[in-house]
C-alpha positions in Angstrom: -3.7 -6.1 36.8 -3.8 -8.5 33.8 -5.5 -5.8 31.7 -2.7 -3.3 32.6 0.0 -5.8 31.6 -1.6 -6.4 28.3 -1.8 -2.7 27.5 1.9 -2.2 28.0 3.1 -5.2 25.9 6.8 -4.7 25.3 7.5 -3.8 21.6 10.8 -3.5 19.8 11.3 -1.4 16.7 14.1 -2.6 14.4 15.6 -0.1 11.8 18.3 -0.7 9.2 21.5 1.3 9.6 24.0 1.4 6.7 25.7 4.7 7.1 25.3 8.4 7.8 26.1 11.4 5.7 25.2 15.1 5.5 23.4 14.8 8.9 21.2 12.0 7.7 20.9 8.3 8.7 20.6 5.9 5.8 18.6 4.2 4.5 16.0 7.0 4.3 13.3 4.6 5.6 15.2 4.8 9.0 15.3 8.6 8.9 11.6 8.8 8.1 10.7 6.4 11.0 12.9 8.4 13.5 11.2 11.6 12.3 7.8 10.2 13.0 8.8 9.0 16.4 10.0 12.5 17.2 6.8 14.1 15.8 4.6 11.8 17.9 6.9 12.1 20.9 6.6 8.3 21.0 8.8 6.7 23.7 6.9 3.4 24.2 8.9 1.4 21.6 12.4 0.1 22.2 14.4 1.3 19.2 17.2 -0.9 17.8 19.4 0.1 14.8 20.5 -3.0 12.9 23.9 -2.9 11.3 24.0 -3.9 7.6 27.0 -5.2 5.7 27.8 -1.7 4.6 27.5 -0.2 8.1 30.3 2.1 9.1 31.2 3.4 12.5 28.0 3.9 14.6 29.6 5.8 17.4 28.6 9.1 15.9 24.9 8.2 16.0 24.2 10.2 19.1 25.0 13.4 17.2 22.2 12.9 14.6 19.7 10.4 16.2 16.7 12.0 17.9 17.3 13.5 21.3 15.4 11.9 24.2 15.5 8.5 22.5 17.6 5.6 23.7 18.8 3.6 20.7 20.5 0.2 20.8 22.8 -0.9 18.0 22.7 -4.6 17.2 23.8 -7.0 14.4 21.5 -8.8 11.9 22.2 -12.1 13.7 20.8 -10.7 17.0 17.3 -10.1 15.4 14.5 -12.4 16.5 14.0 -15.2 14.0 10.6 -13.8 12.8 12.2 -10.5 11.9 15.1 -12.2 10.1 12.4 -13.2 7.6 11.2 -9.6 6.9 12.4 -6.4 5.4 13.0 -3.6 7.9 11.6 -1.4 9.5 9.8 -3.9 11.7 8.0 -3.9 15.0 7.8 -7.0 17.1 5.7 -7.8 20.2 7.2 -10.1 22.7 7.2 -13.2 22.7 8.4 -12.6 19.2 5.7 -14.3 17.2 3.8 -11.2 16.0 5.6 -8.8 13.6 4.7 -5.8 11.6 7.0 -5.1 8.7 7.4 -2.5 5.9 7.6 1.3 6.1 3.9 2.1 5.8 2.6 -0.6 8.1 5.2 0.3 10.8 4.5 4.0 10.6 0.7 3.5 10.8 1.3 1.3 13.9 3.5 4.0 15.5 0.7 6.6 15.0 -1.9 4.3 16.5 0.3 3.3 19.5 1.0 7.0 20.2 -2.6 7.9 20.1 -3.6 4.9 22.3 -1.0 6.0 24.8 -2.4 9.6 24.9 -5.9 9.9 23.3 -5.7 13.7 23.8 -3.3 13.9 20.9 -6.1 13.7 18.2 -3.9 15.5 15.7 -1.6 12.4 15.7 -4.5 10.2 14.6 -5.4 12.7 11.9 -2.2 11.7 10.2 -4.0 8.5 9.0 -6.3 10.7 6.9 -9.9 10.3 5.8 -11.2 6.9 7.1 -7.7 6.1 8.3 -6.7 5.0 4.7 -3.5 7.1 4.2 -0.8 4.7 2.7 -3.0 1.7 3.6 -3.2 0.3 0.1 -0.2 -1.8 -0.8 2.4 -0.4 -3.2 1.6 -3.1 -5.7 -1.9 -1.7 -6.4 -1.5 1.9 -5.4 0.9 3.9 -7.4 0.7 6.7 -4.8 1.8 4.4 -1.9 4.5 3.0 -4.2 5.8 6.6 -4.9 5.9 7.6 -1.2 7.0 4.3 0.3 9.4 2.9 -2.2 10.4 4.9 -5.3 11.0 8.4 -3.9 13.2 7.2 -0.9 15.2 4.9 -3.2 15.6 7.5 -6.0 16.8 10.2 -3.5 19.2 7.7 -1.9 20.7 7.1 -5.4 20.7 10.8 -6.1 22.6 11.6 -2.9 25.1 8.9 -3.7 25.8 10.1 -7.2 25.8 13.8 -6.4 29.3 13.6 -4.8 30.9 12.8 -8.1 28.9 14.8 -10.7 25.6 16.5 -11.6 23.1 13.7 -11.5 19.8 13.7 -13.3 16.8 15.0 -11.3 15.0 11.7 -10.4 11.8 11.2 -12.5 10.1 10.4 -9.1 10.6 14.0 -8.0 9.0 15.2 -11.2 6.1 12.8 -10.6 5.6 14.4 -7.2 5.7 17.8 -8.7 3.1 16.7 -11.2 1.0 15.3 -8.4 1.1 18.6 -6.6 -0.2 20.4 -9.7 -3.3 18.2 -10.0 -6.7 19.3 -8.6 -7.4 18.0 -5.1 -10.1 15.5 -4.5 -11.6 15.3 -1.0 -14.8 13.7 0.5 -16.5 17.1 0.8 -15.2 18.3 -2.6 -18.3 19.9 -4.0 -19.1 21.9 -0.8 -15.6 23.3 -0.6 -15.4 24.2 -4.3 -18.7 26.1 -4.0 -17.3 28.0 -1.1 -14.3 28.8 -3.2 -16.4 30.0 -6.0 -18.4 32.2 -3.6 -15.0 33.6 -2.3 -13.8 34.3 -5.8 -17.0 36.1 -6.8 -16.9 38.1 -3.5 -13.4 39.2 -4.5 -14.7 40.3 -7.9 -12.8 37.6 -9.8 -14.6 35.8 -12.6 -13.3 32.3 -13.1 -14.0 32.3 -16.9 -11.6 35.3 -17.3 -8.7 33.0 -16.3 -10.0 30.2 -18.5 -10.3 32.4 -21.6 -7.7 34.5 -23.4 -6.9 37.7 -21.6 -6.8 40.9 -23.7 -3.9 42.3 -21.8 -0.9 40.3 -20.5 -0.5 42.7 -17.6 -4.2 42.5 -16.7 -4.1 38.7 -17.0 -1.1 38.5 -14.7 -2.7 40.8 -12.1 -6.0 38.8 -12.2 -4.1 35.5 -11.8 -2.2 36.8 -8.8 -5.4 38.2 -7.2 -7.1 34.8 -7.8 -4.2 33.0 -6.4 -4.1 34.9 -3.1 -7.8 34.9 -2.8 -8.4 31.2 -3.6 -5.5 29.8 -1.5 -6.9 31.4 1.6 -9.8 28.9 1.6 -7.6 25.8 1.2 -5.2 27.1 3.8 -8.0 27.9 6.2 -9.5 24.4 5.8 -6.1 22.7 6.1 -4.9 24.6 9.2 -8.3 24.3 11.0 -7.5 20.5 11.2 -4.0 21.1 12.5 -5.3 23.4 15.3 -8.1 20.9 16.0 -10.8 23.4 15.1 -13.9 22.8 13.1 -13.7 23.2 9.4 -15.0 26.6 8.2 -18.8 26.3 7.7 -21.3 28.7 6.2 -24.3 29.1 8.5 -26.4 30.8 5.8 -27.5 29.0 2.7 -25.4 29.6 -0.3 -26.7 32.2 -2.9 -28.7 30.7 -5.7 -26.0 31.3 -8.4 -23.5 29.3 -6.2 -25.9 26.5 -5.4 -27.0 26.0 -9.1 -23.5 26.3 -10.6 -22.5 23.2 -12.6 -19.8 21.0 -11.2 -17.7 21.6 -14.3 -17.8 25.4 -13.6 -16.5 25.1 -10.1 -12.9 26.1 -9.5 -10.5 23.2 -8.6 -9.1 22.9 -5.1 -5.3 23.3 -4.9 -2.8 21.3 -2.9 -1.8 22.5 0.5 -0.1 19.2 1.5 0.9 16.1 -0.4 -2.4 14.4 -0.5 -4.5 17.5 -0.7 -5.8 19.8 2.0 -4.7 17.9 5.1 -1.4 17.1 6.7 -1.0 13.3 6.7 1.4 10.5 7.0 2.4 11.0 3.4 3.9 14.4 4.3 5.8 12.8 7.2 7.3 10.2 4.8 8.2 12.8 2.1 9.7 15.5 4.3 13.1 13.9 5.3 13.5 12.6 1.8 12.7 15.9 0.0 14.7 17.9 2.6 18.0 16.0 1.9 17.3 16.2 -1.8 16.8 20.0 -1.7 19.8 20.4 0.5 22.1 18.9 -2.2 20.4 20.7 -5.0 20.5 24.1 -3.2 24.1 23.6 -2.3 25.5 22.3 -5.6 23.0 22.8 -8.4 20.9 25.8 -7.4 19.9 26.6 -11.0 17.9 23.4 -10.9 15.6 24.7 -8.2 13.3 26.3 -10.7 12.2 22.9 -12.0 10.1 22.0 -9.0 8.5 25.1 -7.5 5.4 23.3 -6.1 7.7 21.0 -4.1 9.6 24.0 -2.7 6.3 25.7 -1.8 5.1 22.5 -0.1 8.4 22.2 1.7 8.2 25.8 3.0 4.5 25.4 4.0 5.1 22.2 5.9 7.5 24.0 8.3 4.5 25.9 9.7 2.8 22.7 10.8 2.8 22.6 14.7 5.6 20.4 16.1 7.3 19.8 12.7 10.1 22.2 13.4 10.6 20.6 16.9 10.7 17.1 15.4 13.1 18.2 12.7 15.4 19.8 15.2 15.6 16.6 17.3 16.4 14.7 14.1 19.2 17.1 13.0 17.2 18.5 10.1 18.0 22.2 9.6 15.3 23.6 7.4 16.4 25.5 4.3 15.1 28.9 3.5 14.6 30.0 -0.1 14.1 33.5 -1.6 10.5 34.1 -2.7 11.5 34.2 -6.3 10.1 30.8 -7.2 7.0 30.7 -9.4 4.3 28.1 -8.9 3.3 28.1 -12.5 4.3 25.4 -15.0 6.0 27.8 -17.4 9.5 26.7 -16.3 8.9 23.0 -16.8 6.6 22.7 -19.8 7.2 18.9 -19.9 5.4 18.4 -16.6 2.5 16.8 -18.4 4.8 14.3 -20.0 6.0 12.9 -16.7 4.6 9.5 -16.0 1.5 9.9 -13.7 1.0 8.5 -10.2 -2.8 8.0 -10.5 -4.2 4.5 -10.7 -4.8 3.5 -14.3 -8.2 1.8 -14.7 -9.2 0.4 -18.0 -12.5 1.6 -19.4 -15.5 -0.8 -19.4 -15.5 -3.1 -22.3 -18.5 -3.5 -24.6 -19.4 -6.9 -25.8 -19.2 -10.5 -24.5 -16.3 -12.9 -24.1 -17.3 -15.4 -26.8 -15.1 -13.9 -29.6 -12.1 -14.0 -27.3 -12.8 -17.6 -26.2 -13.3 -18.6 -29.9 -9.9 -16.9 -30.7 -8.2 -19.1 -28.0 -9.9 -22.3 -29.2 -8.6 -21.6 -32.7 -5.1 -21.7 -31.2 -5.8 -24.9 -29.3 -6.4 -23.3 -25.9 -9.6 -24.6 -24.4 -11.3 -24.7 -21.0 -9.7 -27.7 -19.3 -9.7 -28.7 -15.6 -7.4 -31.3 -14.1 -9.2 -34.0 -12.1 -9.7 -33.4 -8.4 -7.2 -35.6 -6.5 -9.7 -36.6 -3.8 -13.2 -35.0 -4.2 -14.8 -36.6 -1.1 -12.0 -36.0 1.4 -12.9 -34.0 4.5 -11.4 -33.0 7.8 -13.1 -34.4 10.9 -14.5 -31.0 11.8 -16.5 -32.4 14.8 -13.4 -34.0 16.2 -11.3 -30.8 16.0 -11.0 -28.2 18.8 -13.7 -25.5 18.4 -11.1 -22.7 17.8 -9.8 -24.5 14.7 -13.2 -24.3 12.9 -14.2 -21.2 10.9 -17.5 -21.4 12.9 -15.6 -19.7 15.7 -15.4 -16.6 13.5 -18.2 -14.1 13.0 -20.1 -15.8 10.1 -23.4 -17.5 9.5 -23.6 -21.3 9.8 -24.2 -21.6 6.0 -21.1 -19.5 5.3 -19.1 -21.4 7.9 -20.0 -24.7 6.2 -18.9 -23.4 2.8 -15.6 -22.2 4.3 -15.0 -25.7 5.8 -15.6 -27.1 2.3 -13.1 -24.7 0.8 -10.5 -25.6 3.5 -11.0 -29.3 2.8 -9.8 -28.7 -0.7 -6.7 -26.6 0.2 -5.7 -28.5 3.3 -5.8 -31.9 1.5 -3.4 -30.7 -1.2 -1.0 -29.1 1.3 -1.0 -32.1 3.7 -0.2 -34.4 0.9 2.8 -32.2 -0.1 4.1 -31.2 3.3 7.1 -33.0 5.0 8.2 -32.7 8.6 10.2 -29.4 9.1 8.6 -27.7 6.1 7.9 -24.0 6.3 4.4 -23.1 5.0 3.2 -19.6 4.4 -0.5 -18.6 4.4 -0.5 -15.4 2.2 -3.4 -12.9 2.5 -4.4 -15.0 5.5 -7.2 -12.8 6.8 -8.5 -14.3 10.1 -6.2 -17.3 9.7 -8.8 -19.9 8.6 -6.2 -21.8 6.5 -3.1 -21.2 8.6 -4.6 -22.2 11.9 -6.0 -25.5 10.5 -2.5 -26.2 9.0 -0.7 -25.3 12.2 -3.0 -27.7 14.2 -2.8 -30.5 11.6 1.0 -30.2 10.9 2.7 -29.7 14.3 6.1 -30.5 12.9 5.8 -27.7 10.3 6.4 -23.9 10.8 3.3 -21.9 9.7 3.5 -18.2 8.9 0.5 -16.0 8.4 1.0 -12.9 6.3 -1.8 -10.3 6.2 -1.8 -6.5 5.9 -5.1 -6.0 7.8 -4.2 -5.7 11.5 -7.6 -6.6 13.0 -7.8 -9.8 11.0 -4.4 -10.9 12.2 -5.1 -10.0 15.8 -8.3 -12.2 15.6 -6.1 -15.0 14.2 -3.6 -14.7 17.0 -6.3 -14.9 19.6 -7.6 -18.1 18.1 -4.1 -19.5 18.0 -3.5 -18.6 21.6 -6.6 -20.4 22.6 -5.3 -23.5 20.9 -1.8 -23.1 22.4 -0.1 -23.4 19.0 3.7 -22.9 19.2 4.5 -23.4 15.5 2.9 -20.3 14.1 4.0 -16.8 13.3 1.9 -13.7 12.5 3.3 -11.0 10.1 1.4 -7.9 9.3 2.9 -6.7 6.1 2.5 -6.6 2.3 3.8 -9.8 1.1 6.8 -8.3 -0.8 8.3 -7.4 2.7 8.4 -11.1 3.6 11.9 -12.4 2.5 12.1 -15.7 4.3 12.6 -19.1 2.6 9.6 -21.5 2.6 8.5 -24.8 1.0 4.8 -24.3 0.3 2.8 -21.1 -0.2 -1.0 -21.1 0.1 -3.6 -18.4 -0.5 -7.4 -18.7 -0.2 -9.2 -16.0 -2.2 -6.3 -13.6 -2.7 -7.9 -10.7 -4.6 -7.0 -9.8 -8.1 -3.2 -9.5 -8.7 -2.6 -10.7 -5.1 -2.8 -14.2 -6.5 -0.2 -13.4 -9.1 2.0 -11.9 -6.3 1.7 -15.1 -4.3 2.6 -17.3 -7.3 5.5 -15.0 -8.1 6.8 -15.1 -4.5 6.6 -18.9 -4.6 8.4 -19.2 -7.9 11.3 -17.0 -6.7 11.7 -19.2 -3.6 11.1 -22.4 -5.7 8.3 -23.3 -3.3 5.1 -25.2 -4.2 1.9 -23.2 -4.3 -1.8 -23.9 -3.7 -3.9 -20.8 -4.5 -7.6 -20.1 -4.9 -8.0 -16.8 -6.9 -10.7 -14.2 -6.4 -11.8 -10.8 -7.7 -10.8 -11.5 -11.3 -12.3 -8.1 -12.3 -9.5 -6.3 -10.3 -6.8 -7.8 -12.4 -4.8 -5.2 -14.3 -1.3 -4.4 -15.4 1.0 -3.3 -12.6 4.6 -2.4 -12.2 5.3 -6.1 -11.8 2.8 -7.9 -14.0 1.8 -7.5 -17.6 -1.3 -9.5 -18.8 -1.6 -11.9 -20.4 1.3 -13.5 -18.5 2.2 -16.6 -20.5 3.9 -16.6 -23.9 1.1 -18.9 -25.3 -1.6 -16.4 -24.3 0.4 -13.3 -25.3 0.7 -14.6 -28.9 -3.1 -14.9 -29.1 -4.7 -12.2 -26.9 -4.2 -8.5 -26.4 -4.3 -6.9 -23.0 -7.9 -5.7 -23.6 -9.1 -9.1 -24.7 -7.6 -10.6 -21.6 -9.4 -8.0 -19.5 -12.7 -9.2 -21.2 -12.1 -12.6 -19.8 -11.3 -11.2 -16.3 -14.4 -9.1 -16.2 -16.7 -12.0 -17.2 -14.8 -14.4 -14.8 -16.4 -12.5 -11.9 -19.9 -13.4 -13.1 -20.3 -16.7 -11.3 -22.6 -15.6 -8.4 -25.4 -18.1 -7.5 -28.2 -15.6 -8.3 -27.1 -15.3 -12.0 -28.7 -17.4 -14.7 -27.1 -20.9 -15.1 -25.8 -20.2 -18.7 -24.2 -16.9 -17.6 -22.5 -18.7 -14.6 -21.2 -21.3 -17.0 -19.6 -18.7 -19.2 -18.1 -17.1 -16.1 -16.7 -20.4 -14.9 -15.1 -20.9 -18.4 -13.6 -17.4 -18.3 -12.2 -18.1 -14.8 -10.6 -21.3 -16.1 -8.9 -19.5 -19.1 -7.5 -16.7 -16.9 -6.1 -19.3 -14.5 -4.7 -21.4 -17.4 -2.8 -18.3 -18.4 -1.4 -18.1 -14.9 -0.6 -21.8 -15.0 1.2 -21.6 -18.3 3.3 -18.7 -17.1 4.4 -20.8 -14.0 5.2 -23.7 -16.3 7.6 -21.5 -18.2 9.5 -21.1 -14.9 9.9 -24.9 -14.5 6.7 -25.8 -12.6 4.2 -28.6 -13.1 0.8 -26.8 -12.7 -2.8 -27.9 -12.5 -6.1 -25.9 -12.5 -8.6 -27.8 -10.4 -12.2 -27.1 -9.6 -13.0 -27.4 -5.9 -15.5 -30.0 -4.6 -18.3 -29.3 -4.2 -18.4 -26.4 -6.7 -21.1 -24.8 -4.5 -18.6 -24.1 -1.8 -17.8 -20.7 -3.5 -18.5 -18.8 -6.7 -14.7 -18.5 -6.9 -14.0 -22.3 -6.8 -10.8 -22.7 -8.8 -7.5 -23.9 -7.4 -4.1 -23.4 -9.1 -1.7 -26.0 -7.7 2.0 -25.8 -8.7 5.0 -27.9 -7.9 8.6 -27.1 -9.0 9.9 -29.8 -11.4 
């Protein structure tokens, strides 16, 4: 019986409700979540709409909220305390100490819960995409997640708000999506499918080079293009819809002809989009559909001449209606699909500026040639040198043998050597935090992983509230299990990207937050005027994002270009124990300079900051600590 009780843990889904208009619940994040609930026919969550300050009369909700769902309307004050510290949507497990927050995290959880409740619904799990990674990367590092999860819903909300008064500008985010749909598709079996497509084209008598070259006759070129289009799309559509009907992907039993097998990759035809991420219907399509529908409804009704600017979006919108259960889910949510005349072209001729639209692909800097010494010399000439603050107490250690077993990282799945190094890392961070913490303080363990830092702090500081924030669900579940074994009552678990945590706190801590995640932690602390204790990691992943431009501090900006700063970041990762000593020393110096830039930037915001080397340095190749206190 205990196992049964655990499997039906009561969970509450909290959604914002500001207003409703044009048959749509706002904000759009709420409409998207309700649409997914309908698509999955998920009735295992208790749904609560949370009134915002702008909320109007909620009595009409029954007309446009999904049928078959009981929805409770509550005020913000009625939210569990853990949820009051997060952006909605959020899902909470009773007894209210484990929360999942943010659109992508909540939607992925709904999919997993729906599948767990009925494993026969394999098509629901397919929404998570290849290796279950759809919208898993946080919006800060993935521009695609950012576009789907944040910028398109917000841009369309603004568009709908402005459209009542005058003709608004088409949001640039819509044009970014149009551009995304025009780009070649990349999938894990890309080469195989493109060879099948080439074989299909040759069988249809179409030579790919004819389309690439200049056609002698405009009429002939147009006819060839149309023939290619109808012939090539059949492969993508067949592959896409085989997934939706839970069939095997089309496979060729016989070996491909020699000319197909030996064709160069550069000569293979590109795969075209069927759905938002490529060939397969995923969570990204679920997120985009309610947003794009309400956008198209306004454009079609008031500014129909603008429709010609995004033909690929319109084609996607029409195609998505054929996906099984989409129409049923839309009907339940009050979405009445629009139907367009088939006059729209899918070429780029009506919007020649599509290539000028800002891209949505991740921008990776090319590898740099040359070492870091010229960059370090340039800094030295400006008086910026490698300099560590003295360690406050290099020999301090927790009494690990006297602590309960579940507090120690040895309880996790790691070797004894690694567990010892983890204990040494924790000695450094915990000492600094304990010496800063006061009774009643709120301490946040960002990028908490399995909770090694947070669980020690919760045990050592029973009068403080500890919050663990991590976007990997399994890591957080392991942390909660250890916490439950210890009977800790002063600890919260939040599965979310850290930007969805909005609570006030006094100290932020992060052990080995990768790349710009360290900068996100420091930025979060500065906004809250909290102290921070961070140990950075993965310097090679640092790059400019929508939030951060490197170098960060005015002092470093005056001296280094972005590319020169990236040289430091790349070499800062070369501190592994197996590297030659001199190379490790240069890596350590580069680490220090990158972290000094972070420290100077925090000082510009009124902080006193130190860059300290952990003791012993052998506890980790990434052994710097950046400690900041608001002045």
